[in-house]
Each structure stands twice: as C-alpha cells, then as structure tokens.
C-alpha positions as CSV (number, residue, x, y, z in Angstrom):
1,M,-30.4,-122.6,70.4
2,N,-31.6,-121.8,73.9
3,E,-28.2,-123.1,75.4
4,E,-26.2,-120.9,73.0
5,L,-28.2,-117.9,74.0
6,K,-27.6,-118.6,77.7
7,K,-23.8,-119.1,77.0
8,M,-23.6,-115.8,75.1
9,F,-25.5,-114.0,77.9
10,K,-23.0,-115.3,80.5
11,V,-20.0,-114.4,78.4
12,G,-21.4,-110.9,77.7
13,F,-22.2,-110.3,81.4
14,G,-18.7,-111.5,82.3
15,V,-17.0,-109.1,79.9
16,L,-19.2,-106.2,81.1
17,A,-18.3,-107.0,84.7
18,L,-14.6,-107.2,83.9
19,L,-14.8,-103.9,82.0
20,L,-16.4,-102.2,85.0
21,V,-13.7,-103.5,87.3
22,I,-11.0,-102.2,85.0
23,I,-12.6,-98.8,84.6
24,N,-13.0,-98.4,88.4
25,F,-9.4,-99.5,89.0
26,I,-8.1,-96.9,86.5
27,A,-10.3,-94.2,88.1
28,W,-9.0,-95.2,91.5
29,L,-5.4,-95.0,90.4
30,S,-5.9,-91.6,88.6
31,H,-7.1,-89.6,91.6
32,N,-4.8,-87.9,94.1
33,Q,-3.6,-90.6,96.5
34,A,-1.1,-88.3,98.2
35,L,-3.8,-86.4,100.0
36,G,-5.1,-89.4,102.1
37,A,-8.7,-88.4,101.8
38,T,-11.6,-90.2,100.1
39,Y,-12.2,-89.4,96.5
40,S,-15.9,-88.5,97.0
41,S,-15.1,-86.0,99.7
42,Q,-12.4,-84.4,97.5
43,C,-14.9,-84.1,94.6
44,L,-17.5,-82.5,96.8
45,A,-15.1,-80.0,98.2
46,V,-13.6,-79.1,94.8
47,N,-17.1,-78.3,93.6
48,R,-17.6,-75.8,96.4
49,L,-14.4,-73.9,95.5
50,R,-14.5,-70.3,94.3
51,S,-11.9,-68.4,92.2
52,P,-9.3,-67.0,94.6
53,R,-9.8,-63.5,96.0
54,V,-8.0,-62.2,99.0
55,G,-11.1,-60.7,100.6
56,R,-13.5,-63.6,100.5
57,P,-13.6,-67.3,101.6
58,S,-12.3,-70.0,99.3
59,E,-15.5,-72.0,99.3
60,H,-19.2,-71.3,99.0
61,G,-21.1,-71.9,102.1
62,H,-20.2,-71.8,105.8
63,Y,-17.0,-72.9,107.5
64,P,-17.2,-76.2,109.3
65,Q,-17.2,-76.2,113.1
66,L,-13.7,-77.6,113.9
67,A,-14.6,-78.5,117.4
68,R,-17.0,-81.2,116.2
69,H,-14.3,-83.1,114.2
70,Q,-11.6,-85.4,115.5
71,R,-8.1,-85.7,114.2
72,V,-8.1,-82.5,112.1
73,K,-5.0,-82.1,110.0
74,L,-3.9,-79.7,107.3
75,V,-2.3,-80.8,104.0
76,V,-0.8,-78.2,101.6
77,M,-0.3,-79.2,98.0
78,K,2.1,-76.7,96.5
79,K,1.5,-77.5,92.9
80,E,-2.3,-77.2,93.2
81,K,-2.0,-74.0,95.4
82,R,-4.4,-75.5,97.9
83,L,-4.6,-76.2,101.6
84,Y,-6.9,-79.1,102.5
85,V,-8.5,-79.3,106.0
86,L,-9.0,-83.0,106.7
87,S,-10.7,-85.0,109.4
88,N,-10.7,-88.8,109.4
89,H,-9.9,-89.1,105.7
90,H,-12.6,-86.6,104.7
91,V,-12.1,-83.2,103.2
92,L,-13.8,-80.6,105.4
93,Y,-12.7,-77.5,103.5
94,I,-10.3,-76.5,100.7
95,I,-8.5,-73.2,100.9
96,N,-6.7,-71.5,98.0
97,A,-3.2,-71.0,99.3
98,K,0.2,-69.9,98.1
99,T,3.0,-71.8,99.8
100,N,6.5,-70.5,100.2
101,L,7.8,-73.3,102.4
102,A,9.8,-76.4,101.6
103,P,8.0,-79.8,101.9
104,T,7.9,-80.7,105.6
105,T,5.7,-81.8,108.4
106,T,5.1,-79.4,111.3
107,Q,2.4,-78.4,113.8
108,I,0.4,-75.3,114.7
109,N,1.6,-73.7,117.9
110,G,-0.2,-71.2,120.2
111,A,0.9,-67.9,118.7
112,R,-1.8,-66.1,116.9
113,G,-2.2,-62.4,116.0
114,T,-4.0,-59.8,113.9
115,I,-1.0,-58.2,112.1
116,I,2.6,-59.3,111.3
117,F,5.4,-57.6,109.5
118,T,8.0,-59.9,107.8
119,Q,11.0,-59.0,105.6
120,N,12.8,-61.7,103.6
121,N,15.0,-61.4,100.6
122,G,14.3,-57.7,100.2
123,I,10.5,-58.2,100.2
124,R,8.5,-56.5,103.0
125,Q,5.2,-58.1,103.7
126,V,2.4,-57.1,106.1
127,G,0.1,-59.9,106.9
128,A,-3.2,-60.2,108.7
129,N,-4.7,-62.9,111.0
130,L,-1.4,-64.8,111.5
131,L,-1.2,-68.4,112.8
132,S,2.3,-69.5,113.8
133,L,3.9,-72.9,113.1
134,N,6.4,-74.8,115.1
135,H,9.3,-74.1,112.7
136,A,11.0,-70.7,113.6
137,D,9.5,-67.7,111.8
138,T,7.0,-69.7,109.7
139,F,3.3,-68.5,109.5
140,I,0.0,-69.0,107.9
141,E,-1.3,-65.5,107.1
142,A,-3.4,-63.3,104.8
143,P,-1.2,-61.0,102.8
144,A,-2.2,-57.3,103.2
145,Y,0.7,-55.3,101.8
146,I,3.7,-56.3,99.7
147,N,6.5,-53.6,99.5
148,N,3.9,-50.9,100.4
149,H,1.5,-52.1,97.7
150,R,-1.9,-53.3,98.8
151,V,-2.7,-56.9,97.9
152,H,-6.1,-57.4,96.3
153,G,-7.8,-59.7,93.9
154,N,-6.1,-63.0,93.0
155,W,-2.9,-63.0,95.1
156,L,-2.0,-66.4,93.9
157,R,-0.8,-65.0,90.5
158,S,1.5,-62.4,92.0
159,R,5.2,-62.7,91.4
160,Y,6.4,-62.1,95.0
161,Q,8.0,-64.9,97.1
162,C,8.0,-64.0,100.7
163,T,9.6,-67.0,102.3
164,N,8.4,-69.0,105.3
165,T,4.7,-68.3,104.8
166,V,1.5,-69.9,103.6
167,D,-0.7,-67.1,102.2
168,V,-4.4,-67.6,102.3
169,S,-7.4,-65.2,102.0
170,K,-8.3,-62.9,105.0
171,P,-11.5,-64.8,106.0
172,D,-9.8,-68.1,105.7
173,A,-6.9,-67.0,107.8
174,H,-9.3,-65.7,110.5
175,W,-11.1,-69.1,110.5
176,L,-7.9,-71.0,110.7
177,Q,-7.1,-69.2,113.9
178,S,-9.7,-71.5,115.6
179,L,-7.5,-74.5,114.9
180,P,-6.4,-76.2,118.1
181,N,-2.7,-76.2,119.1
182,N,-0.6,-79.1,117.8
183,T,-2.7,-79.6,114.7
184,R,-0.5,-81.3,112.2
185,L,0.4,-79.5,109.0
186,V,1.9,-81.5,106.1
187,I,3.4,-79.6,103.1
188,K,3.8,-81.7,99.9
C-alpha cells in the first residue's frame, strides 16, 4: 500500500508540473512578442495608464529620466494606439498616441519646436511641442487645432487623419522633446 501511494504521488506531481509548464508556455505565446519588451514591464506600465486626454500625461506618476537609461527606443503600435518608450527590453513609459504614418523605422532628428502648422489632404492642423523625424515632413506633436477647431478631451476618437504625424498629449509631447537625437522609432 505504501509503494502505491508513493507511485500515485509521483504521477500526480508529474502531471501538475507538466500542466504548469503548458500554462506558462501558452501565456508566453499569448502576450505581445512584437514589442520586444519583457512581459512583466509591459503589465506594470499598462497598469499605470490613464484614459487619453490631450491636456494630461498618459500615465500616473512622474516621467522617467531618459538620461539615466541606455539604448532608449520608441515603438509605435498603430492598432493599440500606443507609443512605447523602451530601454533594454523594459517598458519605461506608455504614451497614448494616434499614428498617421505607414509602418517604418526612422530616427529622431534635432529639429524641435513649440508650434507647427501642417496642411495635408485639406486638413489644417496646428500642433504644439513638435519633435521632427528623419523622414521628410514627419513629426511627433500634440494636436492643438484641427480646421480651426480646438482639440480637447480624447483626441484618439476624432475622425481626422492628418498624415505624417504621431499625435500625443501636450505634456507627453513636451517630455519627448528631451529624447536624444538619433533615437530609433519603429512603427508597427
């Protein structure tokens, strides 16, 4: 009887261990591999997110000091309407963003400013806190006015499509201006 109990314990423990391995493998496959960041840092950053508003930061808490981090890069996920700030496979910050650019890889160049006026496809947009990208006439900016109408509230739901821009909130755009030149930006 004692031998049978030991055998049942070994089989039960083996089945439990196999089940845990399978569950962890499925969880690993299901999270977003395209981002290139650890799953735990993604979960922590998503839990800090706020609902999108053009006049406030995207996350609760303070902005991270970018000078303290090495290999900072930006990844924009168009379907999620988010811009991820990554450093060494860790998510530093998530920004609510509306992307009107085709999937590409580019870099931040030195041009920065407080106000920009763009006109594309009959849509006039005035943006604040611009950050220029290496591709011609492409910017990260905070939308201020669209066709002479002030942008407020959740700008992600608006119907306009001003091409060649990544639109973020005003405080987020101001913070992104502290990015060093040649920071990589990947749009997926």
